[in-house]
PyMOL Python script that loads the backbone (N, CA, C, O; Angstrom):
from pymol import cmd

cmd.read_pdbstr("""\
ATOM      1  N   MET A   1     -16.999 -29.852   9.191  1.00  0.00           N
ATOM      2  CA  MET A   1     -16.355 -29.024   8.360  1.00  0.00           C
ATOM      3  C   MET A   1     -15.261 -29.625   7.593  1.00  0.00           C
ATOM      4  O   MET A   1     -14.408 -30.446   7.928  1.00  0.00           O
ATOM      5  N   SER A   2     -15.538 -28.885   6.230  1.00  0.00           N
ATOM      6  CA  SER A   2     -14.573 -29.386   5.118  1.00  0.00           C
ATOM      7  C   SER A   2     -13.099 -28.689   5.377  1.00  0.00           C
ATOM      8  O   SER A   2     -12.966 -27.640   6.007  1.00  0.00           O
ATOM      9  N   ASP A   3     -11.780 -29.596   4.667  1.00  0.00           N
ATOM     10  CA  ASP A   3     -10.489 -29.189   5.005  1.00  0.00           C
ATOM     11  C   ASP A   3     -10.865 -27.682   4.449  1.00  0.00           C
ATOM     12  O   ASP A   3     -10.808 -26.759   5.262  1.00  0.00           O
ATOM     13  N   THR A   4     -11.220 -27.425   3.182  1.00  0.00           N
ATOM     14  CA  THR A   4     -10.945 -26.225   2.645  1.00  0.00           C
ATOM     15  C   THR A   4     -11.429 -24.641   3.242  1.00  0.00           C
ATOM     16  O   THR A   4     -11.210 -23.574   2.670  1.00  0.00           O
ATOM     17  N   SER A   5     -11.886 -24.766   4.080  1.00  0.00           N
ATOM     18  CA  SER A   5     -12.218 -23.739   5.089  1.00  0.00           C
ATOM     19  C   SER A   5     -11.316 -22.981   5.879  1.00  0.00           C
ATOM     20  O   SER A   5     -11.560 -21.846   6.287  1.00  0.00           O
ATOM     21  N   TYR A   6     -10.228 -23.642   6.100  1.00  0.00           N
ATOM     22  CA  TYR A   6      -8.827 -23.165   6.506  1.00  0.00           C
ATOM     23  C   TYR A   6      -7.765 -22.870   5.973  1.00  0.00           C
ATOM     24  O   TYR A   6      -6.739 -22.643   6.614  1.00  0.00           O
ATOM     25  N   LYS A   7      -7.856 -22.830   4.673  1.00  0.00           N
ATOM     26  CA  LYS A   7      -6.323 -22.652   3.662  1.00  0.00           C
ATOM     27  C   LYS A   7      -5.892 -21.316   4.161  1.00  0.00           C
ATOM     28  O   LYS A   7      -6.580 -20.317   4.369  1.00  0.00           O
ATOM     29  N   SER A   8      -4.422 -21.530   4.334  1.00  0.00           N
ATOM     30  CA  SER A   8      -3.727 -20.500   4.440  1.00  0.00           C
ATOM     31  C   SER A   8      -3.470 -19.763   3.302  1.00  0.00           C
ATOM     32  O   SER A   8      -3.167 -20.387   2.285  1.00  0.00           O
ATOM     33  N   HIS A   9      -3.527 -18.625   3.274  1.00  0.00           N
ATOM     34  CA  HIS A   9      -3.149 -17.774   1.847  1.00  0.00           C
ATOM     35  C   HIS A   9      -1.217 -17.816   1.719  1.00  0.00           C
ATOM     36  O   HIS A   9      -0.593 -17.443   2.713  1.00  0.00           O
ATOM     37  N   PRO A  10      -0.742 -18.098   0.959  1.00  0.00           N
ATOM     38  CA  PRO A  10       0.490 -17.428   0.366  1.00  0.00           C
ATOM     39  C   PRO A  10       1.476 -16.390   0.921  1.00  0.00           C
ATOM     40  O   PRO A  10       1.259 -15.434   0.177  1.00  0.00           O
ATOM     41  N   ASP A  11       2.230 -16.085   1.602  1.00  0.00           N
ATOM     42  CA  ASP A  11       2.476 -15.133   1.830  1.00  0.00           C
ATOM     43  C   ASP A  11       3.266 -14.070   0.597  1.00  0.00           C
ATOM     44  O   ASP A  11       4.282 -14.375  -0.027  1.00  0.00           O
ATOM     45  N   ASP A  12       2.536 -12.853   0.472  1.00  0.00           N
ATOM     46  CA  ASP A  12       2.700 -12.444  -0.861  1.00  0.00           C
ATOM     47  C   ASP A  12       3.429 -10.639  -0.334  1.00  0.00           C
ATOM     48  O   ASP A  12       2.800  -9.646   0.032  1.00  0.00           O
ATOM     49  N   ARG A  13       4.549 -10.784  -0.462  1.00  0.00           N
ATOM     50  CA  ARG A  13       5.618  -9.820   0.103  1.00  0.00           C
ATOM     51  C   ARG A  13       5.774  -8.664  -1.338  1.00  0.00           C
ATOM     52  O   ARG A  13       6.749  -7.922  -1.216  1.00  0.00           O
ATOM     53  N   SER A  14       5.239  -8.523  -2.180  1.00  0.00           N
ATOM     54  CA  SER A  14       5.682  -7.822  -3.249  1.00  0.00           C
ATOM     55  C   SER A  14       4.994  -6.657  -3.320  1.00  0.00           C
ATOM     56  O   SER A  14       5.267  -6.058  -4.360  1.00  0.00           O
ATOM     57  N   ASP A  15       4.184  -6.078  -2.609  1.00  0.00           N
ATOM     58  CA  ASP A  15       4.037  -4.506  -2.178  1.00  0.00           C
ATOM     59  C   ASP A  15       4.023  -4.418  -1.045  1.00  0.00           C
ATOM     60  O   ASP A  15       2.954  -4.010  -0.591  1.00  0.00           O
ATOM     61  N   ASN A  16       5.294  -4.777   0.113  1.00  0.00           N
ATOM     62  CA  ASN A  16       5.219  -4.682   1.285  1.00  0.00           C
ATOM     63  C   ASN A  16       5.804  -3.346   1.372  1.00  0.00           C
ATOM     64  O   ASN A  16       5.226  -2.499   2.052  1.00  0.00           O
ATOM     65  N   VAL A  17       7.383  -2.935   0.477  1.00  0.00           N
ATOM     66  CA  VAL A  17       8.029  -1.813   0.641  1.00  0.00           C
ATOM     67  C   VAL A  17       6.726  -0.474   0.364  1.00  0.00           C
ATOM     68  O   VAL A  17       6.762   0.492   1.127  1.00  0.00           O
ATOM     69  N   GLU A  18       5.777  -0.516  -0.605  1.00  0.00           N
ATOM     70  CA  GLU A  18       5.055   0.361  -1.111  1.00  0.00           C
ATOM     71  C   GLU A  18       4.104   0.797  -0.123  1.00  0.00           C
ATOM     72  O   GLU A  18       3.661   1.926   0.086  1.00  0.00           O
ATOM     73  N   LYS A  19       3.765  -0.800   0.710  1.00  0.00           N
ATOM     74  CA  LYS A  19       2.200  -0.373   1.947  1.00  0.00           C
ATOM     75  C   LYS A  19       2.860   0.647   2.723  1.00  0.00           C
ATOM     76  O   LYS A  19       2.380   1.751   2.981  1.00  0.00           O
ATOM     77  N   LEU A  20       4.617  -0.026   3.279  1.00  0.00           N
ATOM     78  CA  LEU A  20       5.480   0.397   4.216  1.00  0.00           C
ATOM     79  C   LEU A  20       5.129   1.972   3.949  1.00  0.00           C
ATOM     80  O   LEU A  20       4.660   2.788   4.743  1.00  0.00           O
ATOM     81  N   GLN A  21       5.406   2.096   2.935  1.00  0.00           N
ATOM     82  CA  GLN A  21       5.913   3.491   2.525  1.00  0.00           C
ATOM     83  C   GLN A  21       4.366   4.522   2.892  1.00  0.00           C
ATOM     84  O   GLN A  21       4.299   5.594   3.493  1.00  0.00           O
ATOM     85  N   ASP A  22       3.497   3.874   2.398  1.00  0.00           N
ATOM     86  CA  ASP A  22       2.072   4.873   2.311  1.00  0.00           C
ATOM     87  C   ASP A  22       1.688   5.150   4.027  1.00  0.00           C
ATOM     88  O   ASP A  22       1.145   6.096   4.597  1.00  0.00           O
ATOM     89  N   ILE A  23       2.286   3.772   4.545  1.00  0.00           N
ATOM     90  CA  ILE A  23       1.649   4.188   5.983  1.00  0.00           C
ATOM     91  C   ILE A  23       3.009   5.123   6.440  1.00  0.00           C
ATOM     92  O   ILE A  23       2.936   5.022   7.664  1.00  0.00           O
ATOM     93  N   ILE A  24       3.726   5.633   6.273  1.00  0.00           N
ATOM     94  CA  ILE A  24       4.871   6.381   6.663  1.00  0.00           C
ATOM     95  C   ILE A  24       4.384   7.693   6.445  1.00  0.00           C
ATOM     96  O   ILE A  24       4.303   8.596   7.278  1.00  0.00           O
ATOM     97  N   GLU A  25       4.029   7.720   5.103  1.00  0.00           N
ATOM     98  CA  GLU A  25       3.332   8.742   4.968  1.00  0.00           C
ATOM     99  C   GLU A  25       2.026   9.769   5.440  1.00  0.00           C
ATOM    100  O   GLU A  25       1.634  10.936   5.396  1.00  0.00           O
ATOM    101  N   ASN A  26       1.714   8.546   5.869  1.00  0.00           N
ATOM    102  CA  ASN A  26       0.084   8.960   6.487  1.00  0.00           C
ATOM    103  C   ASN A  26       0.727   9.071   8.196  1.00  0.00           C
ATOM    104  O   ASN A  26       0.281  10.138   8.617  1.00  0.00           O
ATOM    105  N   SER A  27       1.267   8.645   8.906  1.00  0.00           N
ATOM    106  CA  SER A  27       2.067   9.117  10.098  1.00  0.00           C
ATOM    107  C   SER A  27       2.444  10.227  10.146  1.00  0.00           C
ATOM    108  O   SER A  27       1.994  11.016  10.977  1.00  0.00           O
ATOM    109  N   LEU A  28       3.403  10.568   9.223  1.00  0.00           N
ATOM    110  CA  LEU A  28       3.812  11.842   8.838  1.00  0.00           C
ATOM    111  C   LEU A  28       2.649  13.126   8.983  1.00  0.00           C
ATOM    112  O   LEU A  28       2.766  14.061   9.775  1.00  0.00           O
ATOM    113  N   LYS A  29       1.589  12.945   8.093  1.00  0.00           N
ATOM    114  CA  LYS A  29       0.828  13.430   7.472  1.00  0.00           C
ATOM    115  C   LYS A  29       0.369  13.657   9.508  1.00  0.00           C
ATOM    116  O   LYS A  29       0.753  14.690  10.056  1.00  0.00           O
ATOM    117  N   ASN A  30      -0.240  12.834  10.145  1.00  0.00           N
ATOM    118  CA  ASN A  30      -0.813  12.571  11.352  1.00  0.00           C
ATOM    119  C   ASN A  30       0.429  13.565  12.442  1.00  0.00           C
ATOM    120  O   ASN A  30       0.173  14.369  13.338  1.00  0.00           O
ATOM    121  N   ILE A  31       1.233  13.288  12.124  1.00  0.00           N
ATOM    122  CA  ILE A  31       1.880  13.852  12.818  1.00  0.00           C
ATOM    123  C   ILE A  31       1.988  15.786  12.838  1.00  0.00           C
ATOM    124  O   ILE A  31       2.230  16.436  13.855  1.00  0.00           O
ATOM    125  N   ASP A  32       1.826  16.173  11.936  1.00  0.00           N
ATOM    126  CA  ASP A  32       1.604  17.117  11.114  1.00  0.00           C
ATOM    127  C   ASP A  32       0.484  17.623  11.900  1.00  0.00           C
ATOM    128  O   ASP A  32       0.521  18.370  12.877  1.00  0.00           O
ATOM    129  N   GLU A  33      -0.812  16.937  11.141  1.00  0.00           N
ATOM    130  CA  GLU A  33      -1.963  17.598  11.837  1.00  0.00           C
ATOM    131  C   GLU A  33      -2.107  17.715  13.313  1.00  0.00           C
ATOM    132  O   GLU A  33      -2.686  18.685  13.801  1.00  0.00           O
ATOM    133  N   SER A  34      -1.464  16.506  14.241  1.00  0.00           N
ATOM    134  CA  SER A  34      -1.763  16.600  15.372  1.00  0.00           C
ATOM    135  C   SER A  34      -0.669  18.033  16.099  1.00  0.00           C
ATOM    136  O   SER A  34      -0.958  18.655  17.121  1.00  0.00           O
ATOM    137  N   GLU A  35       0.234  18.205  15.471  1.00  0.00           N
ATOM    138  CA  GLU A  35       1.014  19.529  16.013  1.00  0.00           C
ATOM    139  C   GLU A  35       0.476  20.628  15.979  1.00  0.00           C
ATOM    140  O   GLU A  35       0.617  21.484  16.852  1.00  0.00           O
ATOM    141  N   ALA A  36      -0.479  20.787  14.563  1.00  0.00           N
ATOM    142  CA  ALA A  36      -1.112  22.164  14.252  1.00  0.00           C
ATOM    143  C   ALA A  36      -2.159  22.203  15.575  1.00  0.00           C
ATOM    144  O   ALA A  36      -2.416  23.179  16.280  1.00  0.00           O
ATOM    145  N   ALA A  37      -2.714  20.743  15.693  1.00  0.00           N
ATOM    146  CA  ALA A  37      -3.782  20.813  16.584  1.00  0.00           C
ATOM    147  C   ALA A  37      -3.616  21.333  18.315  1.00  0.00           C
ATOM    148  O   ALA A  37      -4.533  21.623  19.083  1.00  0.00           O
ATOM    149  N   MET A  38      -2.149  21.327  18.583  1.00  0.00           N
ATOM    150  CA  MET A  38      -2.000  21.729  19.979  1.00  0.00           C
ATOM    151  C   MET A  38      -2.264  22.892  20.350  1.00  0.00           C
ATOM    152  O   MET A  38      -2.508  23.243  21.505  1.00  0.00           O
ATOM    153  N   ALA A  39      -2.226  23.660  19.241  1.00  0.00           N
ATOM    154  CA  ALA A  39      -2.508  25.099  19.536  1.00  0.00           C
ATOM    155  C   ALA A  39      -3.813  25.459  20.146  1.00  0.00           C
ATOM    156  O   ALA A  39      -3.973  26.580  20.629  1.00  0.00           O
ATOM    157  N   PHE A  40      -4.583  24.729  20.149  1.00  0.00           N
ATOM    158  CA  PHE A  40      -5.873  24.490  20.326  1.00  0.00           C
ATOM    159  C   PHE A  40      -6.612  23.852  21.604  1.00  0.00           C
ATOM    160  O   PHE A  40      -7.779  23.830  21.993  1.00  0.00           O
ATOM    161  N   SER A  41      -5.130  23.238  22.175  1.00  0.00           N
ATOM    162  CA  SER A  41      -5.357  21.678  22.844  1.00  0.00           C
ATOM    163  C   SER A  41      -5.195  22.810  24.445  1.00  0.00           C
ATOM    164  O   SER A  41      -4.807  23.968  24.605  1.00  0.00           O
ATOM    165  N   THR A  42      -5.814  21.542  25.554  1.00  0.00           N
ATOM    166  CA  THR A  42      -5.727  22.209  26.594  1.00  0.00           C
ATOM    167  C   THR A  42      -4.192  21.257  26.833  1.00  0.00           C
ATOM    168  O   THR A  42      -3.733  20.380  26.101  1.00  0.00           O
ATOM    169  N   GLU A  43      -3.685  21.761  28.024  1.00  0.00           N
ATOM    170  CA  GLU A  43      -1.780  20.766  28.660  1.00  0.00           C
ATOM    171  C   GLU A  43      -2.072  19.580  28.636  1.00  0.00           C
ATOM    172  O   GLU A  43      -1.303  18.760  28.137  1.00  0.00           O
ATOM    173  N   GLU A  44      -3.219  19.243  29.159  1.00  0.00           N
ATOM    174  CA  GLU A  44      -3.449  17.905  29.196  1.00  0.00           C
ATOM    175  C   GLU A  44      -3.293  17.329  28.089  1.00  0.00           C
ATOM    176  O   GLU A  44      -2.361  16.536  27.956  1.00  0.00           O
ATOM    177  N   ASP A  45      -4.182  17.603  27.032  1.00  0.00           N
ATOM    178  CA  ASP A  45      -4.484  17.189  25.576  1.00  0.00           C
ATOM    179  C   ASP A  45      -3.158  16.791  24.913  1.00  0.00           C
ATOM    180  O   ASP A  45      -2.968  15.737  24.306  1.00  0.00           O
ATOM    181  N   GLN A  46      -2.186  17.862  25.129  1.00  0.00           N
ATOM    182  CA  GLN A  46      -0.982  18.529  24.285  1.00  0.00           C
ATOM    183  C   GLN A  46      -0.046  17.042  24.962  1.00  0.00           C
ATOM    184  O   GLN A  46       0.667  16.606  24.058  1.00  0.00           O
ATOM    185  N   LYS A  47       0.083  16.350  26.049  1.00  0.00           N
ATOM    186  CA  LYS A  47       0.649  15.901  26.746  1.00  0.00           C
ATOM    187  C   LYS A  47       0.506  14.637  26.234  1.00  0.00           C
ATOM    188  O   LYS A  47       1.424  13.831  26.078  1.00  0.00           O
ATOM    189  N   ILE A  48      -0.915  14.431  25.913  1.00  0.00           N
ATOM    190  CA  ILE A  48      -1.458  13.053  25.114  1.00  0.00           C
ATOM    191  C   ILE A  48      -0.723  13.116  23.730  1.00  0.00           C
ATOM    192  O   ILE A  48       0.053  12.264  23.296  1.00  0.00           O
ATOM    193  N   ILE A  49      -1.083  14.203  23.156  1.00  0.00           N
ATOM    194  CA  ILE A  49      -0.507  14.395  21.475  1.00  0.00           C
ATOM    195  C   ILE A  49       0.977  13.836  21.408  1.00  0.00           C
ATOM    196  O   ILE A  49       1.398  12.841  20.817  1.00  0.00           O
ATOM    197  N   LYS A  50       1.899  15.121  22.484  1.00  0.00           N
ATOM    198  CA  LYS A  50       3.014  14.405  21.986  1.00  0.00           C
ATOM    199  C   LYS A  50       3.373  13.076  22.647  1.00  0.00           C
ATOM    200  O   LYS A  50       4.469  12.738  22.200  1.00  0.00           O
ATOM    201  N   GLN A  51       3.079  12.502  23.207  1.00  0.00           N
ATOM    202  CA  GLN A  51       3.156  11.020  23.781  1.00  0.00           C
ATOM    203  C   GLN A  51       2.695   9.817  22.352  1.00  0.00           C
ATOM    204  O   GLN A  51       3.289   8.838  21.901  1.00  0.00           O
ATOM    205  N   LYS A  52       1.414  10.461  21.993  1.00  0.00           N
ATOM    206  CA  LYS A  52       1.187   9.738  20.480  1.00  0.00           C
ATOM    207  C   LYS A  52       2.200  10.402  19.334  1.00  0.00           C
ATOM    208  O   LYS A  52       2.331   9.579  18.428  1.00  0.00           O
ATOM    209  N   ASN A  53       2.873  11.478  19.103  1.00  0.00           N
ATOM    210  CA  ASN A  53       3.612  11.362  18.308  1.00  0.00           C
ATOM    211  C   ASN A  53       5.056  10.932  18.601  1.00  0.00           C
ATOM    212  O   ASN A  53       5.631  10.682  17.541  1.00  0.00           O
ATOM    213  N   GLU A  54       5.658  10.800  19.430  1.00  0.00           N
ATOM    214  CA  GLU A  54       6.621   9.963  20.030  1.00  0.00           C
ATOM    215  C   GLU A  54       6.437   8.714  19.325  1.00  0.00           C
ATOM    216  O   GLU A  54       7.110   8.445  18.330  1.00  0.00           O
ATOM    217  N   ASN A  55       5.642   8.012  19.749  1.00  0.00           N
ATOM    218  CA  ASN A  55       5.113   6.532  19.381  1.00  0.00           C
ATOM    219  C   ASN A  55       5.263   6.559  18.219  1.00  0.00           C
ATOM    220  O   ASN A  55       6.133   5.804  17.786  1.00  0.00           O
ATOM    221  N   ARG A  56       4.555   7.359  17.292  1.00  0.00           N
ATOM    222  CA  ARG A  56       4.289   7.455  15.936  1.00  0.00           C
ATOM    223  C   ARG A  56       5.421   7.146  15.449  1.00  0.00           C
ATOM    224  O   ARG A  56       5.581   6.124  14.781  1.00  0.00           O
ATOM    225  N   GLN A  57       6.746   8.333  15.826  1.00  0.00           N
ATOM    226  CA  GLN A  57       7.900   8.427  15.556  1.00  0.00           C
ATOM    227  C   GLN A  57       8.827   6.753  15.522  1.00  0.00           C
ATOM    228  O   GLN A  57       9.468   6.107  14.693  1.00  0.00           O
ATOM    229  N   ALA A  58       8.554   6.660  16.455  1.00  0.00           N
ATOM    230  CA  ALA A  58       9.583   5.077  16.966  1.00  0.00           C
ATOM    231  C   ALA A  58       8.710   4.098  16.188  1.00  0.00           C
ATOM    232  O   ALA A  58       9.270   3.077  15.790  1.00  0.00           O
ATOM    233  N   SER A  59       7.021   4.318  15.832  1.00  0.00           N
ATOM    234  CA  SER A  59       6.714   2.974  14.419  1.00  0.00           C
ATOM    235  C   SER A  59       7.634   3.521  13.222  1.00  0.00           C
ATOM    236  O   SER A  59       8.331   2.773  12.537  1.00  0.00           O
ATOM    237  N   ILE A  60       7.549   5.070  13.030  1.00  0.00           N
ATOM    238  CA  ILE A  60       8.080   5.093  11.635  1.00  0.00           C
ATOM    239  C   ILE A  60       9.640   4.423  11.345  1.00  0.00           C
ATOM    240  O   ILE A  60      10.156   3.949  10.332  1.00  0.00           O
ATOM    241  N   GLU A  61      10.076   4.607  12.611  1.00  0.00           N
ATOM    242  CA  GLU A  61      11.795   4.266  12.660  1.00  0.00           C
ATOM    243  C   GLU A  61      12.029   2.551  12.210  1.00  0.00           C
ATOM    244  O   GLU A  61      12.820   1.909  11.518  1.00  0.00           O
ATOM    245  N   ALA A  62      10.696   2.253  13.155  1.00  0.00           N
ATOM    246  CA  ALA A  62      11.001   0.349  12.695  1.00  0.00           C
ATOM    247  C   ALA A  62      10.555  -0.011  11.449  1.00  0.00           C
ATOM    248  O   ALA A  62      11.053  -1.009  10.928  1.00  0.00           O
ATOM    249  N   MET A  63       9.446   0.809  10.694  1.00  0.00           N
ATOM    250  CA  MET A  63       8.633   0.755   9.309  1.00  0.00           C
ATOM    251  C   MET A  63      10.097   0.955   8.382  1.00  0.00           C
ATOM    252  O   MET A  63      10.480   0.120   7.563  1.00  0.00           O
ATOM    253  N   ARG A  64      10.831   2.259   8.700  1.00  0.00           N
ATOM    254  CA  ARG A  64      11.987   2.836   7.666  1.00  0.00           C
ATOM    255  C   ARG A  64      12.970   0.551   7.394  1.00  0.00           C
ATOM    256  O   ARG A  64      13.179  -0.205   6.445  1.00  0.00           O
ATOM    257  N   ASN A  65      13.209   0.521   9.059  1.00  0.00           N
ATOM    258  CA  ASN A  65      14.202  -0.294   9.240  1.00  0.00           C
ATOM    259  C   ASN A  65      13.431  -1.581   7.912  1.00  0.00           C
ATOM    260  O   ASN A  65      13.831  -2.185   6.917  1.00  0.00           O
ATOM    261  N   GLU A  66      12.501  -1.488   8.488  1.00  0.00           N
ATOM    262  CA  GLU A  66      11.628  -3.114   7.607  1.00  0.00           C
ATOM    263  C   GLU A  66      11.401  -2.486   6.262  1.00  0.00           C
ATOM    264  O   GLU A  66      11.284  -3.500   5.575  1.00  0.00           O
ATOM    265  N   ILE A  67      11.271  -1.529   5.486  1.00  0.00           N
ATOM    266  CA  ILE A  67      11.508  -1.169   4.275  1.00  0.00           C
ATOM    267  C   ILE A  67      13.163  -1.750   3.654  1.00  0.00           C
ATOM    268  O   ILE A  67      13.460  -2.315   2.601  1.00  0.00           O
ATOM    269  N   LYS A  68      13.825  -1.408   4.583  1.00  0.00           N
ATOM    270  CA  LYS A  68      15.427  -1.499   4.168  1.00  0.00           C
ATOM    271  C   LYS A  68      15.441  -3.040   4.046  1.00  0.00           C
ATOM    272  O   LYS A  68      15.677  -3.507   2.932  1.00  0.00           O
ATOM    273  N   GLU A  69      15.163  -4.050   5.305  1.00  0.00           N
ATOM    274  CA  GLU A  69      15.140  -5.328   4.965  1.00  0.00           C
ATOM    275  C   GLU A  69      14.062  -5.951   4.148  1.00  0.00           C
ATOM    276  O   GLU A  69      14.136  -7.171   4.003  1.00  0.00           O
ATOM    277  N   GLU A  70      12.955  -5.238   3.522  1.00  0.00           N
ATOM    278  CA  GLU A  70      12.339  -5.615   2.007  1.00  0.00           C
ATOM    279  C   GLU A  70      13.263  -5.753   1.059  1.00  0.00           C
ATOM    280  O   GLU A  70      13.432  -6.806   0.443  1.00  0.00           O
ATOM    281  N   GLU A  71      14.004  -4.572   0.855  1.00  0.00           N
ATOM    282  CA  GLU A  71      14.392  -3.734  -0.357  1.00  0.00           C
ATOM    283  C   GLU A  71      15.657  -4.747  -0.486  1.00  0.00           C
ATOM    284  O   GLU A  71      16.161  -5.056  -1.566  1.00  0.00           O
ATOM    285  N   ALA A  72      16.044  -5.163   0.644  1.00  0.00           N
ATOM    286  CA  ALA A  72      17.428  -6.315   0.687  1.00  0.00           C
ATOM    287  C   ALA A  72      17.015  -7.656   0.353  1.00  0.00           C
ATOM    288  O   ALA A  72      17.874  -8.310  -0.239  1.00  0.00           O
ATOM    289  N   ALA A  73      15.828  -8.277   0.601  1.00  0.00           N
ATOM    290  CA  ALA A  73      15.208  -9.631   0.308  1.00  0.00           C
ATOM    291  C   ALA A  73      14.604  -9.296  -1.398  1.00  0.00           C
ATOM    292  O   ALA A  73      14.191 -10.198  -2.127  1.00  0.00           O
ATOM    293  N   ARG A  74      14.649  -8.200  -1.704  1.00  0.00           N
ATOM    294  CA  ARG A  74      14.171  -8.092  -3.329  1.00  0.00           C
ATOM    295  C   ARG A  74      15.193  -8.203  -4.046  1.00  0.00           C
ATOM    296  O   ARG A  74      15.055  -8.553  -5.218  1.00  0.00           O
ATOM    297  N   LYS A  75      16.701  -7.881  -3.416  1.00  0.00           N
ATOM    298  CA  LYS A  75      17.647  -7.507  -4.025  1.00  0.00           C
ATOM    299  C   LYS A  75      18.447  -8.923  -4.728  1.00  0.00           C
ATOM    300  O   LYS A  75      18.990  -9.079  -5.821  1.00  0.00           O
ATOM    301  N   ASN A  76      18.200 -10.024  -3.334  1.00  0.00           N
ATOM    302  CA  ASN A  76      18.337 -10.796  -3.408  1.00  0.00           C
ATOM    303  C   ASN A  76      17.969 -11.874  -3.264  1.00  0.00           C
ATOM    304  O   ASN A  76      18.245 -12.776  -2.473  1.00  0.00           O
ATOM    305  N   GLY A  77      16.970 -11.706  -4.505  1.00  0.00           N
ATOM    306  CA  GLY A  77      15.827 -12.592  -5.262  1.00  0.00           C
ATOM    307  C   GLY A  77      14.700 -13.274  -4.588  1.00  0.00           C
ATOM    308  O   GLY A  77      14.139 -14.302  -4.967  1.00  0.00           O
ATOM    309  N   PHE A  78      14.386 -12.396  -3.293  1.00  0.00           N
ATOM    310  CA  PHE A  78      12.755 -13.170  -2.938  1.00  0.00           C
ATOM    311  C   PHE A  78      11.547 -12.239  -3.802  1.00  0.00           C
ATOM    312  O   PHE A  78      11.181 -11.073  -3.953  1.00  0.00           O
ATOM    313  N   THR A  79      11.229 -13.610  -4.231  1.00  0.00           N
ATOM    314  CA  THR A  79      10.237 -13.233  -5.036  1.00  0.00           C
ATOM    315  C   THR A  79       8.761 -13.628  -4.740  1.00  0.00           C
ATOM    316  O   THR A  79       7.813 -13.583  -5.524  1.00  0.00           O
ATOM    317  N   GLU A  80       8.771 -14.038  -3.392  1.00  0.00           N
ATOM    318  CA  GLU A  80       7.105 -14.217  -3.119  1.00  0.00           C
ATOM    319  C   GLU A  80       7.148 -13.870  -1.855  1.00  0.00           C
ATOM    320  O   GLU A  80       6.115 -13.846  -1.186  1.00  0.00           O
TER     321      GLU A  80
END
""", "prot")
cmd.dss("prot")
cmd.show_as("cartoon", "prot")
cmd.util.cbc("prot")
cmd.orient("prot")
């Protein structure tokens, strides 16, 4: 094998904030849609939906914290 087949890609953080914001928006949309679906779900499915939404909320909080870190890194001159 040649050495070029396993080259790593440079870390590109330039659009991380935007990507995270898109993921958050999609997660919030999924929460809304799943809550609407609960009206037509069995009790067991409702429990599953509630657990998934709790997990989504936790992920959203983590992503919001990551956005804050990324924005701080941008302000401090991180360019890569």
